[in-house]
MIDOSE-1310 file (N, C-alpha, C; in nm, 2 decimals, decimal comma, always signed):
residues 71
xxxx	+1,11/-2,37/+0,59/+0,97/-2,37/+0,62/+0,89/-2,31/+0,50; +0,79/-2,38/+0,46/+0,71/-2,33/+0,35/+0,61/-2,22/+0,40; +0,59/-2,12/+0,31/+0,50/-2,01/+0,34/+0,36/-2,05/+0,30; +0,27/-2,04/+0,39/+0,13/-2,09/+0,37/+0,06/-2,00/+0,26
xxxx	-0,01/-2,07/+0,17/-0,08/-2,00/+0,06/-0,19/-1,91/+0,12; -0,25/-1,94/+0,24/-0,34/-1,86/+0,30/-0,28/-1,72/+0,33; -0,16/-1,72/+0,39/-0,09/-1,60/+0,42/-0,04/-1,53/+0,30; -0,01/-1,60/+0,19/+0,03/-1,54/+0,06/-0,09/-1,45/+0,01
xxxx	-0,21/-1,51/+0,01/-0,33/-1,43/-0,04/-0,36/-1,32/+0,06; -0,34/-1,34/+0,19/-0,36/-1,23/+0,28/-0,26/-1,12/+0,26; -0,14/-1,16/+0,23/-0,03/-1,06/+0,20/-0,06/-0,98/+0,07; -0,11/-1,05/-0,03/-0,15/-0,98/-0,15/-0,26/-0,89/-0,13
xxxx	-0,36/-0,93/-0,05/-0,48/-0,84/-0,03/-0,43/-0,72/+0,06; -0,34/-0,74/+0,15/-0,29/-0,63/+0,23/-0,22/-0,53/+0,14; -0,13/-0,58/+0,05/-0,06/-0,50/-0,04/-0,15/-0,41/-0,13; -0,26/-0,48/-0,19/-0,35/-0,40/-0,28/-0,43/-0,30/-0,20
xxxx	-0,48/-0,34/-0,08/-0,57/-0,25/-0,01/-0,49/-0,13/+0,05; -0,37/-0,16/+0,10/-0,29/-0,05/+0,16/-0,24/+0,05/+0,04; -0,20/-0,01/-0,07/-0,16/+0,07/-0,19/-0,27/+0,16/-0,23; -0,39/+0,10/-0,25/-0,50/+0,18/-0,29/-0,54/+0,29/-0,19
xxxx	-0,54/+0,26/-0,07/-0,58/+0,35/+0,04/-0,47/+0,47/+0,04; -0,35/+0,43/+0,03/-0,24/+0,53/+0,04/-0,25/+0,63/-0,09; -0,27/+0,57/-0,20/-0,28/+0,65/-0,32/-0,40/+0,74/-0,32; -0,51/+0,69/-0,27/-0,63/+0,77/-0,25/-0,61/+0,88/-0,15
xxxx	-0,55/+0,85/-0,04/-0,52/+0,95/+0,06/-0,43/+1,06/+0,01; -0,33/+1,03/-0,06/-0,24/+1,13/-0,12/-0,31/+1,21/-0,22; -0,39/+1,15/-0,30/-0,47/+1,23/-0,40/-0,56/+1,32/-0,34; -0,63/+1,28/-0,23/-0,73/+1,36/-0,16/-0,66/+1,48/-0,09
xxxx	-0,55/+1,45/-0,03/-0,48/+1,56/+0,04/-0,42/+1,66/-0,06; -0,38/+1,61/-0,18/-0,33/+1,71/-0,28/-0,44/+1,79/-0,33; -0,56/+1,73/-0,36/-0,67/+1,80/-0,41/-0,72/+1,90/-0,31; -0,72/+1,87/-0,19/-0,77/+1,96/-0,08/-0,67/+2,08/-0,07
xxxx	-0,54/+2,05/-0,09/-0,45/+2,16/-0,07/-0,45/+2,26/-0,19; -0,51/+2,23/-0,30/-0,52/+2,32/-0,41/-0,62/+2,44/-0,38; -0,72/+2,41/-0,30/-0,81/+2,52/-0,26/-0,88/+2,59/-0,38; -0,92/+2,51/-0,48/-1,00/+2,56/-0,59/-0,92/+2,59/-0,71
xxxx	-0,79/+2,59/-0,70/-0,70/+2,62/-0,82/-0,70/+2,51/-0,91; -0,69/+2,53/-1,04/-0,68/+2,43/-1,15/-0,53/+2,40/-1,17; -0,49/+2,28/-1,14/-0,35/+2,23/-1,17/-0,36/+2,09/-1,21; -0,26/+2,05/-1,28/-0,25/+1,91/-1,32/-0,12/+1,85/-1,27
xxxx	-0,12/+1,72/-1,25/+0,00/+1,65/-1,21/-0,01/+1,51/-1,26; +0,10/+1,44/-1,27/+0,11/+1,30/-1,31/+0,05/+1,21/-1,20; -0,02/+1,11/-1,24/-0,08/+1,02/-1,14/+0,03/+0,94/-1,08; +0,15/+0,93/-1,14/+0,26/+0,85/-1,08/+0,31/+0,91/-0,95
xxxx	+0,28/+1,04/-0,93/+0,32/+1,10/-0,80/+0,24/+1,05/-0,69; +0,13/+0,99/-0,72/+0,04/+0,93/-0,61/+0,05/+0,78/-0,61; +0,06/+0,72/-0,73/+0,06/+0,57/-0,74/+0,19/+0,51/-0,68; +0,31/+0,57/-0,72/+0,43/+0,51/-0,67/+0,45/+0,51/-0,52
xxxx	+0,43/+0,63/-0,45/+0,44/+0,62/-0,31/+0,33/+0,53/-0,25; +0,22/+0,51/-0,31/+0,12/+0,42/-0,26/+0,16/+0,28/-0,27; +0,23/+0,24/-0,39/+0,28/+0,11/-0,40/+0,39/+0,08/-0,31; +0,48/+0,18/-0,28/+0,59/+0,16/-0,19/+0,53/+0,13/-0,05
xxxx	+0,43/+0,21/-0,01/+0,37/+0,19/+0,12/+0,30/+0,05/+0,13; +0,24/+0,00/+0,02/+0,18/-0,13/+0,02/+0,28/-0,24/+0,03; +0,40/-0,22/-0,04/+0,50/-0,32/-0,03/+0,56/-0,33/+0,11; +0,58/-0,21/+0,17/+0,63/-0,20/+0,31/+0,54/-0,28/+0,40
xxxx	+0,40/-0,25/+0,39/+0,31/-0,32/+0,48/+0,31/-0,47/+0,46; +0,31/-0,52/+0,33/+0,31/-0,66/+0,30/+0,44/-0,72/+0,35; +0,55/-0,65/+0,34/+0,68/-0,70/+0,39/+0,68/-0,72/+0,54; +0,62/-0,62/+0,61/+0,61/-0,63/+0,76/+0,52/-0,75/+0,80
xxxx	+0,41/-0,77/+0,73/+0,32/-0,88/+0,76/+0,40/-1,01/+0,74; +0,47/-1,03/+0,63/+0,55/-1,15/+0,61/+0,65/-1,17/+0,71; +0,73/-1,07/+0,74/+0,83/-1,09/+0,84/+0,78/-1,12/+0,98; +0,66/-1,07/+1,01/+0,60/-1,10/+1,14/+0,55/-1,25/+1,14
xxxx	+0,50/-1,29/+1,03/+0,45/-1,43/+1,02/+0,57/-1,53/+1,02; +0,68/-1,49/+0,95/+0,79/-1,58/+0,95/+0,87/-1,59/+1,08; +0,87/-1,47/+1,15/+0,94/-1,47/+1,28/+0,87/-1,54/+1,39; +0,74/-1,54/+1,38/+0,66/-1,60/+1,49/+0,65/-1,75/+1,46
xxx	+0,68/-1,80/+1,34/+0,68/-1,94/+1,31/+0,54/-2,00/+1,30; +0,44/-1,92/+1,29/+0,30/-1,97/+1,28/+0,27/-1,99/+1,14; +0,19/-2,09/+1,11/+0,15/-2,13/+0,98/+0,01/-2,09/+0,95
């Protein structure tokens, strides 16, 4: 069964939006936890978990669409 290009674009948009939202949330939580202290940290500590969360969400979307058999 072929995967619809409409769902492919939806999956890509879901991946990008969930990744960005997760990275932003992690960054915000970390900044709030500093409570005014000056500290630096690599951005990879926020980007990598955000990308993993985005991949997980896109994978769940694809599995749901493939399991239901809808196009």
